[in-house]
N, C-alpha and C positions, 0 to 999 in steps of 0.2 A: 504494500500500500504506499502511496506517495506521501511525502510529508505535507503537502498542500494540493488542492485540486488546480488543474491547469489545463490549457488548451494548446494547440500548435502554434497559435499566435503568442501565447505567453511564453513558449519556448524560445520563439524568435526574439521577443522583447529582452528576455534575460540574456540570451546569448549576445545580443548586440550591446548590451550594457556591460556585461562582462569583458568583452573584447575592448570596448571603448575606455573603460576604467582601469583595466589591469593587463592588456596584452603584453606590455614590457615586463611583466612579472611572471610570465609563462602560465602553464596550465593551472598550477597550484594557486597562483595569484588570482586567476580568473575564477576558480572554483570559490576561492574566499569571498570575492565580491558577490557571487551568486548566492552564497549562504546568507551573507546580510540582507540581501533582497528577500529571501524566503523568511529569515527570522523577522522582518519588518512586517510581512504579511501575518505571520503567526502571533505577533505581538499585539494583544488587545489592550494596549496600555500606552501610557505616555503620548508622544507625538503620533503614534502609529495606531491609535485606537479605532479610527474609522475607515482604516484600509481593509477593502474586502476583496481585492483582486490584484494580480501582478500588475496590470495597467495602472491602478490606484497607487501602487507603490512607486513604479517607475516615474510616474508624472506627477507625484505629490509636490505641492507648492508649500514651502515654509518660509516665512519672512520675506515674502515677495519673490523668492527665486525657487527654481526647481531644487529639490533635495540632492539630486545627482547632476554634477557640473556637466557631465557629457550630454544631457538633454538640452541644456542651455547653449552650450558651445556648438553641438551638433556635428562636429567633424567625422568622427568614426561611427558614432551611434546611429547615425542615419543611413549607414551602408547596409546592405543585405547580410543576413546572418549566414556564416560559413557552417559547413558540416561539422568541423572540429568543436566550434563553439556551441552549436546546438547539442552535440553529444554531451559536452560539460554542463550544459544549462540543465538537460534532462537528469543528469547524474545529481546535480544539487537539489532539483526540485523533488526527486525521488527519495534520496537517502543521504547524501553526502554531508558530513559536518566534520570539522577539525579545528583544533585550536591553532591560532588565536581567534578565529572568526566564529567558532562553535556556537556561542550565545551572543555574538556581537550584534548590535543595531547601528553602529556608527563606525566609519573608517574615514581616514583622510591621509594625505601625503604632506607632511609638514615642511618638506625640503630642509630637514634638520633632525633634531632628536624629538621623540614622542613626548608630549606632554603629559603629566600624570593623570590628567582628567581632560575630558571633551565634552562641552555642554554639562559639566558637572558630573560626568559619569566616569567610572574608573577605567583605567587602561588595561586591557587584557592581554596585549602583546603585540608583536610586530612581525610582519612578513615582508621582507625587502624593503620597499619604500613606504608601505602602508602601515599606519597605526590603527589598531582595533580596540573598540571600547564597548564594554557590556553595561547593561542597566545595573543601577545600585541595587544590592541584594534586597529581596523581598519587595521589589517595586514593579516587577513585571514577570510573574510566574510562568505566563504563556510562552515566553522564549525558551524556557528550559524544558518544555514537553516535546516529546517526539511525535 
């Protein structure tokens, strides 16, 4: 059973976002970005309480901007999904989770050291250039369920 319900269009959206946000970090880096997308859909809490679909997650607007920079900048995100990224997206949607993105709801590339918190949430770990952040304990139990 998949971690979340999804369609072929959702697979394409996740694949395109994974590539746009983390292609330079290889397959594992792209899987981690995909995992954050799935976690945000599962997270019925914090800023992600009203997200009900992959489309909602990808195109969420917070503070007047899209949550994912790739949607705003549009460069790679608006290219067609490739087979490799589609396969990785399905893997993430179906079952894949790994530290430091396992329970993460946020990530970013600080072009320097990872700060100890991001949006007041604790640092979970780093993979290559991306820093990952989990919700504060006991604030978002839905992220920790499979």
